[in-house]
C-alpha positions in Angstrom: 133.3 139.1 141.0 134.5 136.1 139.1 138.2 135.1 139.3 140.6 136.5 138.5 140.1 139.8 140.3 143.0 142.2 140.7 142.2 143.7 144.1 144.5 146.7 143.6 142.6 147.6 140.4 139.2 147.0 142.2 140.2 149.3 145.0 141.4 152.1 142.6 138.1 151.9 140.6 136.0 151.7 143.8 137.7 154.8 145.3 137.2 156.7 142.1 133.6 155.8 142.1 133.2 156.8 145.7 134.8 160.1 144.9 132.2 160.6 142.1 129.4 159.7 144.5 130.5 162.1 147.3 131.3 165.1 145.0 128.0 164.7 143.1 129.6 164.1 139.7 128.2 160.6 139.4 124.5 161.7 139.5 125.3 164.8 137.5 126.8 162.8 134.7 125.2 163.6 131.3 123.7 160.2 131.2 121.8 160.9 134.3 120.8 164.6 133.9 117.6 163.9 132.1 116.2 161.6 134.8 113.6 162.8 137.2 115.0 163.9 140.6 113.5 160.8 142.4 115.6 158.5 140.1 118.8 160.5 140.5 119.4 159.2 144.0 121.7 156.7 145.4 119.3 154.0 146.9 121.7 151.2 147.8 124.9 149.4 146.9 124.8 145.9 145.7 127.5 143.2 145.5 126.9 140.9 142.6 128.8 140.2 139.4 129.3 138.0 136.3 129.6 135.1 138.7 129.1 134.3 142.4 130.7 137.0 144.6 131.5 134.6 147.5 133.7 132.5 145.2 136.3 135.3 145.0 139.3 134.9 147.3 139.1 138.7 147.6 135.5 138.7 148.8 136.3 139.4 152.5 138.8 142.2 151.5 136.2 143.8 149.2 133.6 143.8 151.9 136.0 145.4 154.3 137.2 148.0 151.8 133.7 149.1 150.8 132.1 149.2 154.2 135.0 151.0 155.9 135.3 153.6 153.1 131.6 154.2 153.0 131.7 154.9 156.8 134.7 157.2 156.5 132.8 159.2 153.8 129.6 159.6 155.8 127.8 157.0 153.8 127.6 154.4 156.5 123.8 154.4 156.4 123.6 153.4 152.7 121.8 150.1 152.4 124.1 147.3 151.3 122.8 144.2 149.5 124.7 141.0 148.6 123.1 139.0 145.7 124.3 135.5 146.2 123.6 131.8 145.9 125.6 131.4 149.1 127.6 128.5 147.6 130.8 129.4 149.6 129.3 130.5 152.9 130.7 127.4 154.5 134.2 128.9 154.1 135.2 130.5 157.4 136.6 133.6 155.8 133.4 134.2 153.9 131.1 133.5 156.9 133.2 135.9 159.0 133.0 138.6 156.3 129.2 138.2 156.3 129.1 139.0 160.0 131.1 142.2 159.4 128.8 142.9 156.4 125.8 142.6 158.6 127.3 144.9 161.2 127.6 147.6 158.5 123.9 147.2 157.7 124.2 144.6 155.0 121.4 142.3 153.8 121.8 139.1 151.9 119.5 138.2 149.0 120.0 134.4 148.8 118.7 132.1 146.1 116.6 129.1 146.9 115.1 127.7 143.6 112.8 124.7 144.1 111.6 122.4 146.8 114.3 119.8 146.5 117.3 118.4 144.7 115.4 117.6 141.5 113.9 121.0 141.0 117.0 122.7 142.1 119.1 120.8 139.5 116.6 121.6 136.8 116.6 125.3 137.5 120.1 126.1 138.7 122.1 123.5 136.8 124.8 123.5 139.3 127.2 120.9 140.8 126.7 122.3 144.3 124.5 119.9 146.3 121.1 121.1 147.3 121.8 120.2 151.0 124.9 122.4 150.9 122.9 125.3 149.5 120.3 125.0 152.2 122.8 124.7 155.0 124.7 127.7 153.7 121.5 129.8 153.5 120.9 129.0 157.1 124.5 130.0 158.0 124.1 133.2 156.0 120.7 134.0 157.7 122.3 133.4 161.2 124.9 136.0 160.4 123.0 138.7 158.5 119.4 139.6 157.5 118.2 137.3 154.8 115.8 137.7 151.9 115.1 134.6 149.9 114.8 134.9 146.1 113.2 132.0 144.3 112.7 131.5 140.6 109.6 129.5 139.6 109.4 128.5 135.9 108.6 125.6 133.7 111.9 123.7 133.0 112.1 120.6 130.9 108.3 120.5 130.8 108.0 120.4 134.6 106.2 123.0 136.7 106.3 122.8 140.5 103.2 121.0 141.9 101.6 121.2 145.3 103.9 118.5 146.8 107.0 120.5 145.7 105.6 123.7 147.0 105.0 122.1 150.4 108.6 120.9 150.4 109.7 124.4 149.5 107.7 125.8 152.4 109.3 123.3 154.8 112.8 124.5 153.7 111.8 128.0 154.6 110.5 126.7 158.0 113.9 125.0 158.4 115.6 128.4 158.0 113.3 130.0 160.5 113.6 127.2 163.0 117.4 127.4 162.7 117.5 131.0 163.7 117.9 132.6 160.3 116.8 136.3 160.3 114.5 135.7 157.3 113.0 139.1 156.5 111.1 138.3 153.3 110.7 135.9 150.4 110.6 137.2 146.8 109.0 135.0 144.2 110.1 135.6 140.6 109.6 134.1 137.2 111.2 134.5 133.7 111.6 138.2 133.0 113.7 138.1 129.8 114.3 135.6 127.0 115.7 132.4 128.5 118.9 131.0 127.1 117.2 127.6 126.9 114.1 126.9 124.9 112.9 124.4 127.5 112.5 127.2 130.1 109.2 129.1 130.2 107.8 131.7 132.6 104.7 131.4 134.7 101.9 133.9 135.2 101.8 136.1 138.3 98.6 134.3 139.4 100.7 131.1 139.8 103.3 132.9 142.0 100.4 134.2 144.1 99.1 130.7 144.5 102.5 129.6 145.6 102.6 132.4 148.1 99.2 131.5 149.4 100.1 127.8 149.9 103.4 128.6 151.5 101.8 131.0 154.0 99.2 128.5 154.8 101.8 125.9 155.6 104.2 128.4 157.3 102.2 131.1 159.0 105.3 132.9 160.2 105.7 134.1 156.6 102.3 135.7 156.5 102.6 139.1 154.8 106.3 138.5 154.1 106.1 137.0 150.6 106.2 139.3 147.5 105.5 138.2 143.9 107.2 139.8 140.9 105.6 139.4 137.5 107.7 138.2 134.6 107.5 138.9 130.8 104.2 137.6 129.4 105.8 136.8 126.0 107.9 134.1 127.6 105.1 132.4 129.6 104.2 128.8 129.1 100.9 128.0 127.5 100.6 124.6 129.2 98.1 123.9 132.0 99.3 124.9 135.4 99.2 122.6 138.5 96.4 123.1 141.0 97.9 124.5 144.2 94.7 124.7 146.2 
């Protein structure tokens, strides 16, 4: 939901979509009719966008509109997911909206890329300080169930080594120690052609090595880390750091 967002237009479009969901016309659309029955189901509703959702001044109102209308249409049990870098969670209005989001069954998928400011800057290329991101993730996890999504890749010729992975694990420990409701950690790599030639994917085996090292350093995450393979065509051919 990048600015500008016309909330009146959003509400009209959302209510039209909700009508299509409840009367069955959405899943019976010609584009969906050829799909197997198990794919023609409403599994969840995600808040994301061509930008960061929490930066919109209308974010709290959107949360309230969607959650209240789902409840009034008998869809209050539909899983809700917020895909976010949590860059604006320090704003009171956003933080309070996340509490209401959690009360409606919402779960935050927050991004934590890298084990420190250097890696974070290489991967995310953002002006938001790493310390702010980490503090906001803690705030988010204190208010709603949290899933951490982390991208590991080769950027500018650098791949995370054992020292960086240990720092990454320590940041996850910080979230747990601070009372974040950290449900799981998702490790990703490059799944489609990157916009920058200096970015390369990593093999699933490397992600599994990351997971193994993190769980060894933070046992509370045992069994709670998932690895998602990328696209082999975009993987680096360079030697990988030893994480044992």
